[in-house]
Biopython code that builds the backbone (N, CA, C, O; Angstrom):
import numpy as np
from Bio.PDB.StructureBuilder import StructureBuilder

atoms = [
    (1, "MET", "N", (116.724, 82.506, 146.067)),
    (1, "MET", "CA", (115.494, 81.950, 145.552)),
    (1, "MET", "C", (114.586, 81.631, 146.739)),
    (1, "MET", "O", (114.994, 80.954, 147.682)),
    (2, "ASN", "N", (113.367, 82.121, 146.680)),
    (2, "ASN", "CA", (112.435, 81.833, 147.768)),
    (2, "ASN", "C", (111.701, 80.517, 147.486)),
    (2, "ASN", "O", (111.832, 79.939, 146.406)),
    (3, "GLN", "N", (110.935, 80.060, 148.468)),
    (3, "GLN", "CA", (110.260, 78.765, 148.352)),
    (3, "GLN", "C", (109.237, 78.731, 147.219)),
    (3, "GLN", "O", (109.094, 77.707, 146.551)),
    (4, "GLN", "N", (108.532, 79.825, 146.996)),
    (4, "GLN", "CA", (107.563, 79.871, 145.906)),
    (4, "GLN", "C", (108.257, 79.736, 144.553)),
    (4, "GLN", "O", (107.793, 78.994, 143.688)),
    (5, "GLU", "N", (109.358, 80.446, 144.370)),
    (5, "GLU", "CA", (110.115, 80.356, 143.119)),
    (5, "GLU", "C", (110.654, 78.939, 142.920)),
    (5, "GLU", "O", (110.651, 78.411, 141.808)),
    (6, "LEU", "N", (111.112, 78.339, 144.008)),
    (6, "LEU", "CA", (111.638, 76.983, 143.918)),
    (6, "LEU", "C", (110.533, 75.997, 143.529)),
    (6, "LEU", "O", (110.749, 75.127, 142.685)),
    (7, "ARG", "N", (109.374, 76.125, 144.129)),
    (7, "ARG", "CA", (108.251, 75.245, 143.774)),
    (7, "ARG", "C", (107.863, 75.413, 142.300)),
    (7, "ARG", "O", (107.556, 74.432, 141.622)),
    (8, "GLN", "N", (107.877, 76.648, 141.810)),
    (8, "GLN", "CA", (107.562, 76.895, 140.400)),
    (8, "GLN", "C", (108.606, 76.244, 139.495)),
    (8, "GLN", "O", (108.266, 75.659, 138.467)),
    (9, "LEU", "N", (109.870, 76.347, 139.881)),
    (9, "LEU", "CA", (110.945, 75.737, 139.097)),
    (9, "LEU", "C", (110.800, 74.215, 139.095)),
    (9, "LEU", "O", (110.991, 73.571, 138.063)),
    (10, "ILE", "N", (110.463, 73.646, 140.246)),
    (10, "ILE", "CA", (110.251, 72.195, 140.328)),
    (10, "ILE", "C", (109.099, 71.783, 139.425)),
    (10, "ILE", "O", (109.202, 70.794, 138.699)),
    (11, "ASP", "N", (108.000, 72.536, 139.464)),
    (11, "ASP", "CA", (106.851, 72.224, 138.599)),
    (11, "ASP", "C", (107.241, 72.277, 137.125)),
    (11, "ASP", "O", (106.825, 71.426, 136.339)),
    (12, "GLN", "N", (108.037, 73.271, 136.753)),
    (12, "GLN", "CA", (108.497, 73.386, 135.371)),
    (12, "GLN", "C", (109.375, 72.195, 135.002)),
    (12, "GLN", "O", (109.227, 71.616, 133.926)),
    (13, "ALA", "N", (110.285, 71.833, 135.896)),
    (13, "ALA", "CA", (111.189, 70.708, 135.647)),
    (13, "ALA", "C", (110.411, 69.404, 135.484)),
    (13, "ALA", "O", (110.746, 68.580, 134.633)),
    (14, "VAL", "N", (109.381, 69.220, 136.293)),
    (14, "VAL", "CA", (108.539, 68.023, 136.189)),
    (14, "VAL", "C", (107.812, 68.017, 134.846)),
    (14, "VAL", "O", (107.816, 67.014, 134.133)),
    (15, "ALA", "N", (107.190, 69.140, 134.512)),
    (15, "ALA", "CA", (106.410, 69.242, 133.275)),
    (15, "ALA", "C", (107.274, 69.006, 132.037)),
    (15, "ALA", "O", (106.814, 68.429, 131.052)),
    (16, "GLU", "N", (108.523, 69.454, 132.095)),
    (16, "GLU", "CA", (109.407, 69.352, 130.933)),
    (16, "GLU", "C", (110.321, 68.126, 130.992)),
    (16, "GLU", "O", (111.104, 67.899, 130.070)),
    (17, "GLY", "N", (110.231, 67.341, 132.053)),
    (17, "GLY", "CA", (111.020, 66.116, 132.163)),
    (17, "GLY", "C", (112.514, 66.333, 132.281)),
    (17, "GLY", "O", (113.295, 65.569, 131.714)),
    (18, "TRP", "N", (112.930, 67.363, 133.010)),
    (18, "TRP", "CA", (114.352, 67.649, 133.163)),
    (18, "TRP", "C", (115.075, 66.456, 133.772)),
    (18, "TRP", "O", (114.515, 65.734, 134.597)),
    (19, "THR", "N", (116.311, 66.257, 133.364)),
    (19, "THR", "CA", (117.160, 65.225, 133.957)),
    (19, "THR", "C", (118.238, 65.832, 134.847)),
    (19, "THR", "O", (118.872, 65.122, 135.628)),
    (20, "GLU", "N", (118.447, 67.132, 134.733)),
    (20, "GLU", "CA", (119.436, 67.833, 135.558)),
    (20, "GLU", "C", (118.798, 69.069, 136.170)),
    (20, "GLU", "O", (117.983, 69.750, 135.548)),
    (21, "LEU", "N", (119.196, 69.338, 137.421)),
    (21, "LEU", "CA", (118.743, 70.558, 138.085)),
    (21, "LEU", "C", (119.901, 71.106, 138.898)),
    (21, "LEU", "O", (120.442, 70.427, 139.771)),
    (22, "ASN", "N", (120.272, 72.340, 138.602)),
    (22, "ASN", "CA", (121.380, 72.999, 139.280)),
    (22, "ASN", "C", (120.822, 74.122, 140.148)),
    (22, "ASN", "O", (120.322, 75.126, 139.641)),
    (23, "LEU", "N", (120.915, 73.936, 141.465)),
    (23, "LEU", "CA", (120.466, 74.954, 142.423)),
    (23, "LEU", "C", (121.650, 75.487, 143.224)),
    (23, "LEU", "O", (121.497, 75.892, 144.376)),
    (24, "PHE", "N", (122.815, 75.484, 142.615)),
    (24, "PHE", "CA", (124.048, 75.976, 143.232)),
    (24, "PHE", "C", (123.879, 77.426, 143.675)),
    (24, "PHE", "O", (123.444, 78.276, 142.899)),
    (25, "GLY", "N", (124.228, 77.698, 144.934)),
    (25, "GLY", "CA", (124.296, 79.067, 145.428)),
    (25, "GLY", "C", (122.997, 79.839, 145.427)),
    (25, "GLY", "O", (123.008, 81.054, 145.226)),
    (26, "GLN", "N", (121.882, 79.173, 145.645)),
    (26, "GLN", "CA", (120.588, 79.859, 145.630)),
    (26, "GLN", "C", (120.124, 80.301, 147.025)),
    (26, "GLN", "O", (118.985, 80.737, 147.192)),
    (27, "GLU", "N", (120.999, 80.187, 148.012)),
    (27, "GLU", "CA", (120.696, 80.593, 149.398)),
    (27, "GLU", "C", (119.494, 79.841, 149.971)),
    (27, "GLU", "O", (118.718, 80.388, 150.755)),
    (28, "LEU", "N", (119.357, 78.582, 149.567)),
    (28, "LEU", "CA", (118.259, 77.754, 150.071)),
    (28, "LEU", "C", (118.535, 77.340, 151.509)),
    (28, "LEU", "O", (119.655, 76.965, 151.856)),
    (29, "THR", "N", (117.514, 77.409, 152.330)),
    (29, "THR", "CA", (117.624, 76.948, 153.711)),
    (29, "THR", "C", (116.853, 75.645, 153.907)),
    (29, "THR", "O", (117.061, 74.936, 154.892)),
    (30, "GLU", "N", (115.969, 75.336, 152.972)),
    (30, "GLU", "CA", (115.218, 74.081, 153.028)),
    (30, "GLU", "C", (114.748, 73.708, 151.636)),
    (30, "GLU", "O", (114.654, 74.551, 150.744)),
    (31, "LEU", "N", (114.454, 72.425, 151.469)),
    (31, "LEU", "CA", (113.875, 71.930, 150.233)),
    (31, "LEU", "C", (112.429, 71.570, 150.505)),
    (31, "LEU", "O", (112.131, 70.931, 151.514)),
    (32, "PRO", "N", (111.525, 71.966, 149.624)),
    (32, "PRO", "CA", (110.125, 71.608, 149.840)),
    (32, "PRO", "C", (109.912, 70.125, 149.528)),
    (32, "PRO", "O", (110.703, 69.525, 148.801)),
    (33, "PRO", "N", (108.857, 69.538, 150.069)),
    (33, "PRO", "CA", (108.558, 68.132, 149.775)),
    (33, "PRO", "C", (108.370, 67.867, 148.281)),
    (33, "PRO", "O", (108.536, 66.737, 147.822)),
    (34, "GLU", "N", (108.028, 68.893, 147.539)),
    (34, "GLU", "CA", (107.830, 68.744, 146.088)),
    (34, "GLU", "C", (109.093, 68.249, 145.372)),
    (34, "GLU", "O", (109.017, 67.811, 144.224)),
    (35, "ILE", "N", (110.237, 68.314, 146.032)),
    (35, "ILE", "CA", (111.478, 67.824, 145.431)),
    (35, "ILE", "C", (111.310, 66.367, 144.992)),
    (35, "ILE", "O", (111.941, 65.924, 144.032)),
    (36, "GLY", "N", (110.463, 65.637, 145.696)),
    (36, "GLY", "CA", (110.221, 64.233, 145.371)),
    (36, "GLY", "C", (109.516, 63.995, 144.050)),
    (36, "GLY", "O", (109.467, 62.860, 143.575)),
    (37, "LYS", "N", (108.971, 65.039, 143.447)),
    (37, "LYS", "CA", (108.298, 64.924, 142.145)),
    (37, "LYS", "C", (109.285, 64.793, 140.991)),
    (37, "LYS", "O", (108.896, 64.403, 139.890)),
    (38, "LEU", "N", (110.551, 65.110, 141.225)),
    (38, "LEU", "CA", (111.550, 65.179, 140.158)),
    (38, "LEU", "C", (112.119, 63.800, 139.834)),
    (38, "LEU", "O", (113.331, 63.592, 139.889)),
    (39, "LYS", "N", (111.255, 62.882, 139.502)),
    (39, "LYS", "CA", (111.644, 61.481, 139.321)),
    (39, "LYS", "C", (112.500, 61.241, 138.079)),
    (39, "LYS", "O", (113.096, 60.171, 137.951)),
    (40, "SER", "N", (112.578, 62.196, 137.168)),
    (40, "SER", "CA", (113.401, 62.045, 135.964)),
    (40, "SER", "C", (114.850, 62.479, 136.174)),
    (40, "SER", "O", (115.713, 62.201, 135.342)),
    (41, "LEU", "N", (115.112, 63.159, 137.285)),
    (41, "LEU", "CA", (116.461, 63.695, 137.503)),
    (41, "LEU", "C", (117.516, 62.601, 137.606)),
    (41, "LEU", "O", (117.325, 61.578, 138.264)),
    (42, "THR", "N", (118.635, 62.852, 136.932)),
    (42, "THR", "CA", (119.818, 62.011, 137.114)),
    (42, "THR", "C", (120.915, 62.795, 137.827)),
    (42, "THR", "O", (121.839, 62.207, 138.388)),
    (43, "SER", "N", (120.813, 64.129, 137.803)),
    (43, "SER", "CA", (121.831, 64.980, 138.429)),
    (43, "SER", "C", (121.154, 66.126, 139.187)),
    (43, "SER", "O", (120.311, 66.840, 138.644)),
    (44, "LEU", "N", (121.549, 66.282, 140.457)),
    (44, "LEU", "CA", (121.000, 67.354, 141.286)),
    (44, "LEU", "C", (122.143, 68.022, 142.033)),
    (44, "LEU", "O", (122.866, 67.374, 142.790)),
    (45, "ASP", "N", (122.300, 69.322, 141.815)),
    (45, "ASP", "CA", (123.345, 70.090, 142.492)),
    (45, "ASP", "C", (122.700, 71.057, 143.475)),
    (45, "ASP", "O", (122.023, 72.009, 143.086)),
    (46, "LEU", "N", (122.925, 70.788, 144.753)),
    (46, "LEU", "CA", (122.416, 71.644, 145.835)),
    (46, "LEU", "C", (123.573, 72.319, 146.573)),
    (46, "LEU", "O", (123.418, 72.739, 147.720)),
    (47, "SER", "N", (124.704, 72.422, 145.933)),
    (47, "SER", "CA", (125.905, 72.981, 146.551)),
    (47, "SER", "C", (125.754, 74.451, 146.889)),
    (47, "SER", "O", (124.971, 75.184, 146.285)),
    (48, "LYS", "N", (126.541, 74.852, 147.886)),
    (48, "LYS", "CA", (126.664, 76.243, 148.304)),
    (48, "LYS", "C", (125.315, 76.878, 148.645)),
    (48, "LYS", "O", (124.952, 77.937, 148.132)),
    (49, "ASN", "N", (124.586, 76.193, 149.529)),
    (49, "ASN", "CA", (123.344, 76.716, 150.073)),
    (49, "ASN", "C", (123.481, 76.699, 151.593)),
    (49, "ASN", "O", (124.585, 76.527, 152.110)),
    (50, "ASP", "N", (122.406, 76.869, 152.293)),
    (50, "ASP", "CA", (122.424, 76.854, 153.755)),
    (50, "ASP", "C", (121.530, 75.748, 154.299)),
    (50, "ASP", "O", (120.846, 75.925, 155.306)),
    (51, "LEU", "N", (121.546, 74.613, 153.623)),
    (51, "LEU", "CA", (120.691, 73.493, 154.020)),
    (51, "LEU", "C", (121.230, 72.824, 155.281)),
    (51, "LEU", "O", (122.407, 72.470, 155.353)),
    (52, "THR", "N", (120.373, 72.658, 156.256)),
    (52, "THR", "CA", (120.716, 71.918, 157.467)),
    (52, "THR", "C", (119.968, 70.593, 157.495)),
    (52, "THR", "O", (120.270, 69.720, 158.308)),
    (53, "TYR", "N", (119.006, 70.450, 156.619)),
    (53, "TYR", "CA", (118.111, 69.305, 156.599)),
    (53, "TYR", "C", (117.718, 69.046, 155.154)),
    (53, "TYR", "O", (117.481, 69.981, 154.390)),
    (54, "ILE", "N", (117.652, 67.788, 154.788)),
    (54, "ILE", "CA", (117.194, 67.415, 153.448)),
    (54, "ILE", "C", (115.879, 66.663, 153.598)),
    (54, "ILE", "O", (115.791, 65.709, 154.371)),
    (55, "SER", "N", (114.872, 67.082, 152.872)),
    (55, "SER", "CA", (113.548, 66.472, 152.930)),
    (55, "SER", "C", (113.625, 64.980, 152.609)),
    (55, "SER", "O", (114.342, 64.593, 151.686)),
    (56, "PRO", "N", (112.903, 64.134, 153.350)),
    (56, "PRO", "CA", (112.912, 62.696, 153.078)),
    (56, "PRO", "C", (112.470, 62.341, 151.664)),
    (56, "PRO", "O", (112.797, 61.269, 151.156)),
    (57, "GLU", "N", (111.732, 63.234, 151.037)),
    (57, "GLU", "CA", (111.258, 62.985, 149.671)),
    (57, "GLU", "C", (112.398, 62.842, 148.673)),
    (57, "GLU", "O", (112.182, 62.371, 147.556)),
    (58, "ILE", "N", (113.604, 63.238, 149.053)),
    (58, "ILE", "CA", (114.740, 63.066, 148.150)),
    (58, "ILE", "C", (114.945, 61.586, 147.831)),
    (58, "ILE", "O", (115.504, 61.243, 146.789)),
    (59, "GLY", "N", (114.500, 60.730, 148.712)),
    (59, "GLY", "CA", (114.609, 59.291, 148.491)),
    (59, "GLY", "C", (113.790, 58.786, 147.313)),
    (59, "GLY", "O", (113.981, 57.652, 146.874)),
    (60, "LYS", "N", (112.886, 59.600, 146.797)),
    (60, "LYS", "CA", (112.068, 59.228, 145.645)),
    (60, "LYS", "C", (112.793, 59.424, 144.319)),
    (60, "LYS", "O", (112.302, 59.000, 143.273)),
    (61, "LEU", "N", (113.954, 60.063, 144.358)),
    (61, "LEU", "CA", (114.686, 60.385, 143.124)),
    (61, "LEU", "C", (115.598, 59.213, 142.744)),
    (61, "LEU", "O", (116.823, 59.341, 142.739)),
    (62, "LYS", "N", (114.989, 58.090, 142.432)),
    (62, "LYS", "CA", (115.701, 56.821, 142.228)),
    (62, "LYS", "C", (116.643, 56.824, 141.028)),
    (62, "LYS", "O", (117.545, 55.989, 140.960)),
    (63, "LYS", "N", (116.454, 57.743, 140.080)),
    (63, "LYS", "CA", (117.315, 57.785, 138.893)),
    (63, "LYS", "C", (118.589, 58.599, 139.107)),
    (63, "LYS", "O", (119.463, 58.615, 138.240)),
    (64, "LEU", "N", (118.702, 59.275, 140.249)),
    (64, "LEU", "CA", (119.886, 60.115, 140.484)),
    (64, "LEU", "C", (121.169, 59.297, 140.394)),
    (64, "LEU", "O", (121.303, 58.242, 141.014)),
    (65, "THR", "N", (122.101, 59.810, 139.609)),
    (65, "THR", "CA", (123.444, 59.225, 139.567)),
    (65, "THR", "C", (124.458, 60.190, 140.178)),
    (65, "THR", "O", (125.549, 59.781, 140.575)),
    (66, "SER", "N", (124.097, 61.465, 140.251)),
    (66, "SER", "CA", (124.999, 62.475, 140.804)),
    (66, "SER", "C", (124.224, 63.402, 141.734)),
    (66, "SER", "O", (123.210, 63.986, 141.351)),
    (67, "LEU", "N", (124.721, 63.525, 142.961)),
    (67, "LEU", "CA", (124.104, 64.406, 143.956)),
    (67, "LEU", "C", (125.206, 65.187, 144.649)),
    (67, "LEU", "O", (126.106, 64.608, 145.257)),
    (68, "SER", "N", (125.126, 66.508, 144.552)),
    (68, "SER", "CA", (126.113, 67.355, 145.212)),
    (68, "SER", "C", (125.450, 68.160, 146.324)),
    (68, "SER", "O", (124.526, 68.939, 146.094)),
    (69, "LEU", "N", (125.951, 67.946, 147.530)),
    (69, "LEU", "CA", (125.490, 68.675, 148.714)),
    (69, "LEU", "C", (126.639, 69.473, 149.327)),
    (69, "LEU", "O", (126.577, 69.851, 150.497)),
    (70, "THR", "N", (127.670, 69.726, 148.556)),
    (70, "THR", "CA", (128.854, 70.452, 149.003)),
    (70, "THR", "C", (128.480, 71.830, 149.547)),
    (70, "THR", "O", (127.561, 72.483, 149.053)),
    (71, "ARG", "N", (129.210, 72.252, 150.567)),
    (71, "ARG", "CA", (129.061, 73.601, 151.151)),
    (71, "ARG", "C", (127.649, 73.904, 151.643)),
    (71, "ARG", "O", (127.038, 74.896, 151.245)),
    (72, "ASN", "N", (127.150, 73.048, 152.500)),
    (72, "ASN", "CA", (125.889, 73.295, 153.185)),
    (72, "ASN", "C", (126.178, 73.222, 154.676)),
    (72, "ASN", "O", (127.334, 73.327, 155.088)),
    (73, "GLN", "N", (125.165, 73.049, 155.472)),
    (73, "GLN", "CA", (125.324, 72.998, 156.929)),
    (73, "GLN", "C", (124.818, 71.664, 157.488)),
    (73, "GLN", "O", (124.286, 71.608, 158.597)),
    (74, "LEU", "N", (124.989, 70.608, 156.718)),
    (74, "LEU", "CA", (124.502, 69.293, 157.132)),
    (74, "LEU", "C", (125.407, 68.684, 158.197)),
    (74, "LEU", "O", (126.626, 68.634, 158.030)),
    (75, "THR", "N", (124.809, 68.222, 159.288)),
    (75, "THR", "CA", (125.571, 67.519, 160.323)),
    (75, "THR", "C", (125.410, 66.010, 160.191)),
    (75, "THR", "O", (126.149, 65.242, 160.807)),
    (76, "ALA", "N", (124.433, 65.589, 159.381)),
    (76, "ALA", "CA", (124.203, 64.171, 159.127)),
    (76, "ALA", "C", (123.653, 64.004, 157.711)),
    (76, "ALA", "O", (123.031, 64.910, 157.156)),
    (77, "VAL", "N", (123.893, 62.847, 157.155)),
    (77, "VAL", "CA", (123.342, 62.538, 155.838)),
    (77, "VAL", "C", (121.975, 61.894, 156.053)),
    (77, "VAL", "O", (121.870, 60.915, 156.791)),
    (78, "PRO", "N", (120.937, 62.420, 155.429)),
    (78, "PRO", "CA", (119.609, 61.847, 155.615)),
    (78, "PRO", "C", (119.592, 60.382, 155.186)),
    (78, "PRO", "O", (120.172, 60.042, 154.155)),
    (79, "PRO", "N", (118.943, 59.515, 155.949)),
    (79, "PRO", "CA", (118.941, 58.090, 155.622)),
    (79, "PRO", "C", (118.355, 57.787, 154.244)),
    (79, "PRO", "O", (118.695, 56.770, 153.641)),
    (80, "GLU", "N", (117.490, 58.645, 153.746)),
    (80, "GLU", "CA", (116.891, 58.420, 152.434)),
    (80, "GLU", "C", (117.928, 58.431, 151.312)),
    (80, "GLU", "O", (117.715, 57.814, 150.268)),
    (81, "ILE", "N", (119.027, 59.112, 151.514)),
    (81, "ILE", "CA", (120.067, 59.149, 150.481)),
    (81, "ILE", "C", (120.671, 57.760, 150.274)),
    (81, "ILE", "O", (121.100, 57.426, 149.169)),
    (82, "TRP", "N", (120.703, 56.964, 151.321)),
    (82, "TRP", "CA", (121.267, 55.619, 151.193)),
    (82, "TRP", "C", (120.371, 54.721, 150.341)),
    (82, "TRP", "O", (120.778, 53.616, 149.983)),
    (83, "GLN", "N", (119.164, 55.171, 150.011)),
    (83, "GLN", "CA", (118.250, 54.419, 149.147)),
    (83, "GLN", "C", (118.482, 54.742, 147.662)),
    (83, "GLN", "O", (117.904, 54.097, 146.787)),
    (84, "LEU", "N", (119.308, 55.719, 147.392)),
    (84, "LEU", "CA", (119.551, 56.149, 146.009)),
    (84, "LEU", "C", (120.677, 55.295, 145.411)),
    (84, "LEU", "O", (121.798, 55.764, 145.210)),
    (85, "THR", "N", (120.350, 54.051, 145.141)),
    (85, "THR", "CA", (121.369, 53.053, 144.791)),
    (85, "THR", "C", (121.985, 53.243, 143.408)),
    (85, "THR", "O", (122.936, 52.538, 143.071)),
    (86, "ASN", "N", (121.478, 54.169, 142.598)),
    (86, "ASN", "CA", (122.095, 54.456, 141.301)),
    (86, "ASN", "C", (123.176, 55.530, 141.387)),
    (86, "ASN", "O", (123.844, 55.821, 140.395)),
    (87, "LEU", "N", (123.351, 56.119, 142.576)),
    (87, "LEU", "CA", (124.365, 57.173, 142.715)),
    (87, "LEU", "C", (125.754, 56.636, 142.369)),
    (87, "LEU", "O", (126.182, 55.590, 142.856)),
    (88, "THR", "N", (126.436, 57.388, 141.517)),
    (88, "THR", "CA", (127.848, 57.112, 141.259)),
    (88, "THR", "C", (128.712, 58.222, 141.851)),
    (88, "THR", "O", (129.886, 58.014, 142.155)),
    (89, "ILE", "N", (128.118, 59.398, 142.010)),
    (89, "ILE", "CA", (128.830, 60.547, 142.572)),
    (89, "ILE", "C", (128.004, 61.137, 143.706)),
    (89, "ILE", "O", (126.836, 61.482, 143.522)),
    (90, "LEU", "N", (128.616, 61.249, 144.873)),
    (90, "LEU", "CA", (127.983, 61.884, 146.028)),
    (90, "LEU", "C", (128.990, 62.842, 146.643)),
    (90, "LEU", "O", (130.016, 62.420, 147.177)),
    (91, "CYS", "N", (128.691, 64.132, 146.566)),
    (91, "CYS", "CA", (129.593, 65.167, 147.085)),
    (91, "CYS", "C", (129.036, 65.705, 148.400)),
    (91, "CYS", "O", (127.940, 66.263, 148.451)),
    (92, "LEU", "N", (129.812, 65.525, 149.448)),
    (92, "LEU", "CA", (129.397, 65.964, 150.780)),
    (92, "LEU", "C", (130.412, 66.903, 151.428)),
    (92, "LEU", "O", (130.226, 67.325, 152.569)),
    (93, "ASN", "N", (131.469, 67.228, 150.714)),
    (93, "ASN", "CA", (132.536, 68.012, 151.326)),
    (93, "ASN", "C", (132.064, 69.394, 151.780)),
    (93, "ASN", "O", (131.093, 69.949, 151.265)),
    (94, "LYS", "N", (132.780, 69.918, 152.751)),
    (94, "LYS", "CA", (132.532, 71.236, 153.343)),
    (94, "LYS", "C", (131.160, 71.329, 154.012)),
    (94, "LYS", "O", (130.452, 72.327, 153.875)),
    (95, "ASN", "N", (130.801, 70.270, 154.737)),
    (95, "ASN", "CA", (129.645, 70.223, 155.623)),
    (95, "ASN", "C", (130.180, 69.840, 156.997)),
    (95, "ASN", "O", (131.182, 69.130, 157.080)),
    (96, "PRO", "N", (129.554, 70.280, 158.061)),
    (96, "PRO", "CA", (130.011, 69.888, 159.401)),
    (96, "PRO", "C", (129.475, 68.502, 159.803)),
    (96, "PRO", "O", (128.864, 68.346, 160.860)),
    (97, "LEU", "N", (129.712, 67.508, 158.949)),
    (97, "LEU", "CA", (129.228, 66.153, 159.209)),
    (97, "LEU", "C", (129.912, 65.567, 160.434)),
    (97, "LEU", "O", (131.116, 65.723, 160.632)),
    (98, "MET", "N", (129.115, 64.891, 161.248)),
    (98, "MET", "CA", (129.639, 64.230, 162.447)),
    (98, "MET", "C", (130.052, 62.793, 162.148)),
    (98, "MET", "O", (131.040, 62.299, 162.693)),
    (99, "THR", "N", (129.297, 62.128, 161.285)),
    (99, "THR", "CA", (129.550, 60.725, 160.985)),
    (99, "THR", "C", (128.844, 60.341, 159.695)),
    (99, "THR", "O", (127.946, 61.046, 159.234)),
    (100, "LEU", "N", (129.255, 59.222, 159.118)),
    (100, "LEU", "CA", (128.553, 58.641, 157.982)),
    (100, "LEU", "C", (127.989, 57.304, 158.426)),
    (100, "LEU", "O", (128.665, 56.524, 159.097)),
    (101, "SER", "N", (126.774, 57.052, 158.058)),
    (101, "SER", "CA", (126.083, 55.824, 158.431)),
    (101, "SER", "C", (126.681, 54.623, 157.699)),
    (101, "SER", "O", (127.152, 54.768, 156.571)),
    (102, "PRO", "N", (126.670, 53.443, 158.319)),
    (102, "PRO", "CA", (127.130, 52.232, 157.630)),
    (102, "PRO", "C", (126.314, 51.934, 156.371)),
    (102, "PRO", "O", (126.772, 51.204, 155.491)),
    (103, "GLU", "N", (125.107, 52.497, 156.286)),
    (103, "GLU", "CA", (124.266, 52.290, 155.104)),
    (103, "GLU", "C", (124.879, 52.859, 153.837)),
    (103, "GLU", "O", (124.360, 52.626, 152.745)),
    (104, "ILE", "N", (125.976, 53.601, 153.958)),
    (104, "ILE", "CA", (126.668, 54.071, 152.755)),
    (104, "ILE", "C", (127.048, 52.877, 151.890)),
    (104, "ILE", "O", (127.220, 53.007, 150.678)),
    (105, "GLY", "N", (127.177, 51.722, 152.515)),
    (105, "GLY", "CA", (127.477, 50.499, 151.771)),
    (105, "GLY", "C", (126.384, 50.094, 150.802)),
    (105, "GLY", "O", (126.623, 49.269, 149.920)),
    (106, "ASN", "N", (125.175, 50.660, 150.945)),
    (106, "ASN", "CA", (124.084, 50.391, 150.004)),
    (106, "ASN", "C", (124.362, 50.992, 148.635)),
    (106, "ASN", "O", (123.789, 50.568, 147.631)),
    (107, "LEU", "N", (125.246, 51.984, 148.602)),
    (107, "LEU", "CA", (125.542, 52.690, 147.339)),
    (107, "LEU", "C", (126.652, 51.940, 146.598)),
    (107, "LEU", "O", (127.789, 52.405, 146.516)),
    (108, "THR", "N", (126.303, 50.794, 146.073)),
    (108, "THR", "CA", (127.299, 49.902, 145.476)),
    (108, "THR", "C", (127.869, 50.412, 144.151)),
    (108, "THR", "O", (128.919, 49.943, 143.714)),
    (109, "ASP", "N", (127.182, 51.378, 143.498)),
    (109, "ASP", "CA", (127.689, 51.942, 142.243)),
    (109, "ASP", "C", (128.532, 53.196, 142.458)),
    (109, "ASP", "O", (129.046, 53.769, 141.497)),
    (110, "LEU", "N", (128.676, 53.624, 143.714)),
    (110, "LEU", "CA", (129.399, 54.844, 144.030)),
    (110, "LEU", "C", (130.852, 54.748, 143.601)),
    (110, "LEU", "O", (131.569, 53.828, 143.997)),
    (111, "THR", "N", (131.288, 55.718, 142.777)),
    (111, "THR", "CA", (132.682, 55.760, 142.334)),
    (111, "THR", "C", (133.400, 56.985, 142.868)),
    (111, "THR", "O", (134.629, 57.047, 142.848)),
    (112, "SER", "N", (132.622, 57.983, 143.354)),
    (112, "SER", "CA", (133.226, 59.207, 143.863)),
    (112, "SER", "C", (132.461, 59.692, 145.086)),
    (112, "SER", "O", (131.249, 59.901, 145.035)),
    (113, "LEU", "N", (133.191, 59.868, 146.192)),
    (113, "LEU", "CA", (132.607, 60.380, 147.412)),
    (113, "LEU", "C", (133.439, 61.553, 147.874)),
    (113, "LEU", "O", (133.136, 62.159, 148.901)),
]
sb = StructureBuilder()
sb.init_structure("model")
sb.init_model(0)
sb.init_chain("A")
sb.init_seg("    ")
for serial, (resi, resn, name, xyz) in enumerate(atoms, 1):
    if name == "N":
        sb.init_residue(resn, " ", resi, " ")
    sb.init_atom(name, np.array(xyz, "f"), 0.0, 1.0, " ", f" {name:<3s}", serial, name[0])
structure = sb.get_structure()
């Protein structure tokens, strides 16, 4: 999926009020800032892509309860994720992570990591 297609999908999801978005295996290398428009999302699957960086706008997705970043190329978790205090599920496996920030403690509803 190219960036234009992704932006169109995001616009559609916003217009239709989607609560789930599955971008598994779409060969994404980056997320556009428009990702922050998806304020209705409760579940976002970005697994099996080539993401090395997550846009800070992800911090605007305050309703997220499930976020999967499995099988990407992340070496660090973006600090904005620690602001997603409704997360109950955060999947980070199969990334070359160096460390997890102490701010993970902000995710007090987290039941699965």
